[in-house]
C-alpha positions in Angstrom: 0.7 38.1 -76.3 -0.8 35.2 -74.6 -3.2 35.6 -71.8 -2.8 33.3 -68.9 -5.7 31.7 -67.3 -6.4 33.0 -63.8 -5.2 30.7 -61.0 -7.6 29.6 -58.4 -6.3 28.9 -54.9 -9.3 26.9 -53.8 -9.3 24.5 -56.7 -9.8 20.9 -55.4 -10.7 21.9 -51.9 -14.0 21.3 -50.2 -16.1 24.2 -48.9 -15.5 23.5 -45.2 -12.3 24.0 -43.2 -10.8 21.4 -41.0 -8.8 23.8 -38.8 -9.3 23.1 -35.1 -9.6 19.3 -35.4 -6.1 18.9 -34.3 -6.8 20.9 -31.1 -9.7 18.6 -30.2 -7.5 15.6 -30.8 -4.7 17.1 -28.7 -7.1 17.9 -25.8 -8.4 14.3 -25.9 -5.0 12.8 -25.8 -3.9 15.1 -22.9 -7.1 14.2 -21.0 -6.4 10.4 -21.4 -2.7 10.8 -20.4 -3.7 12.9 -17.4 -6.2 10.2 -16.3 -3.5 7.5 -16.7 -1.0 9.6 -14.6 -3.5 10.1 -11.8 -4.5 6.4 -11.7 -0.8 5.3 -11.6 0.0 7.9 -8.9 -3.0 6.7 -6.8 -2.0 3.0 -7.2 1.6 3.9 -6.3 0.4 5.6 -3.1 -1.5 2.5 -2.1 1.6 0.3 -2.8 3.8 2.6 -0.7 1.3 2.3 2.2 1.4 -1.5 1.8 5.2 -1.5 2.0 5.0 0.8 5.1 2.5 -1.6 6.7 4.8 -4.5 6.0 7.7 -2.7 7.7 5.4 -2.1 10.7 4.4 -5.7 10.8 8.1 -6.8 10.8 8.8 -4.4 13.7 5.8 -5.6 15.7 6.7 -9.3 15.1 10.2 -8.7 16.4 8.8 -6.9 19.4 6.4 -9.8 20.1 9.3 -12.3 19.8 11.3 -10.3 22.3 8.4 -10.4 24.8 9.5 -13.8 26.2 9.8 -14.2 29.9 13.6 -13.8 30.2 13.7 -14.7 33.9 12.0 -18.0 33.2 14.4 -18.6 30.3 17.5 -18.1 32.3 16.1 -20.1 35.2 15.8 -23.0 32.8 12.0 -23.0 32.8 11.1 -22.3 29.2 7.4 -22.9 30.0 7.0 -25.6 27.4 9.0 -28.8 27.7 8.3 -29.8 24.1 9.7 -26.6 22.6 13.4 -26.1 22.5 14.4 -22.5 23.2 12.1 -19.7 24.4 8.3 -20.2 24.9 6.1 -17.3 23.9 2.8 -16.5 25.5 0.1 -15.0 23.3 -1.2 -12.6 26.0 2.3 -11.3 26.6 2.9 -10.9 22.9 -0.4 -9.1 22.4 0.5 -6.6 25.2 3.9 -5.9 23.8 2.5 -5.4 20.3 -0.3 -3.1 21.5 2.2 -1.0 23.5 4.5 -0.7 20.5 1.8 -0.1 17.9 0.9 3.5 18.8 4.4 5.0 18.5 5.5 2.8 15.6 2.4 3.4 13.4 3.0 7.2 13.5 6.7 6.8 12.8 6.0 4.6 9.8 3.3 6.9 8.5 0.4 4.3 8.7 -1.9 6.0 11.2 -5.0 3.9 11.8 -3.2 0.6 11.5 -4.7 -2.1 13.8 -3.5 -5.4 14.9 -5.6 -8.2 13.4 -4.0 -11.2 15.0 -1.1 -12.2 17.2 -0.4 -15.9 17.4 2.4 -18.3 18.1 2.0 -21.5 16.0 4.8 -23.5 17.6 5.4 -21.6 20.9 8.6 -20.0 19.8 7.6 -18.1 16.6 5.6 -14.8 16.9 3.2 -14.2 14.0 1.7 -10.7 13.8 -1.0 -9.6 11.3 -1.7 -5.9 10.8 -4.4 -4.3 8.7 -5.0 -0.8 7.4 -7.8 0.8 5.3 -6.4 3.2 2.8 -8.3 5.5 0.3 -7.1 6.1 -3.2 -5.9 9.6 -4.1 -7.7 12.2 -6.2 -11.2 10.7 -5.9 -11.2 9.6 -9.6 -14.3 8.0 -11.2 -12.0 5.3 -12.6 -11.3 4.3 -8.9 -15.0 4.4 -7.8 -15.1 0.7 -6.9 -12.5 1.5 -4.2 -14.3 4.6 -2.8 -14.8 2.9 0.5 -11.1 2.2 0.8 -8.8 -0.7 0.3 -8.0 -3.0 3.2 -4.3 -3.8 3.3 -3.1 -6.7 5.4 0.5 -7.5 6.2 1.7 -10.6 8.1 5.2 -11.1 9.6 6.8 -13.6 11.8 9.9 -13.6 14.0 11.4 -16.5 15.9 12.5 -16.2 19.5 15.6 -18.2 20.3 
């Protein structure tokens, strides 16, 4: 009878084990993916605040355009002979915008919004600029340059006719 040579299971393998390296790699990938998800969620929150601020600016511009002196308009005295249509006064527009801002900013979810500028370039168009400082979510170190907040500005115009 022939004797067989004993088989060695460890033939060709090194003395150390590589078990556990996949776990470290998996944890690293999960950490990177979690960081990406948090940064994207934070930037999306800032974008949504910008859209809300733009809606608020639109609403305030419409309110400023509606602040024309209706009595003078129907009396035929538009206030500015060079301008066809309704003449807008900056003081009257500013008062209307300030009155409307408190209720509208809470309704739009942009508490802390402030009116930066209310102008009328041609006497019949109301231009309103609104600003808001927002802070990124989650206080991530990747967003450290924005720790003081990001100032969002939105400008909108409406024509009184």
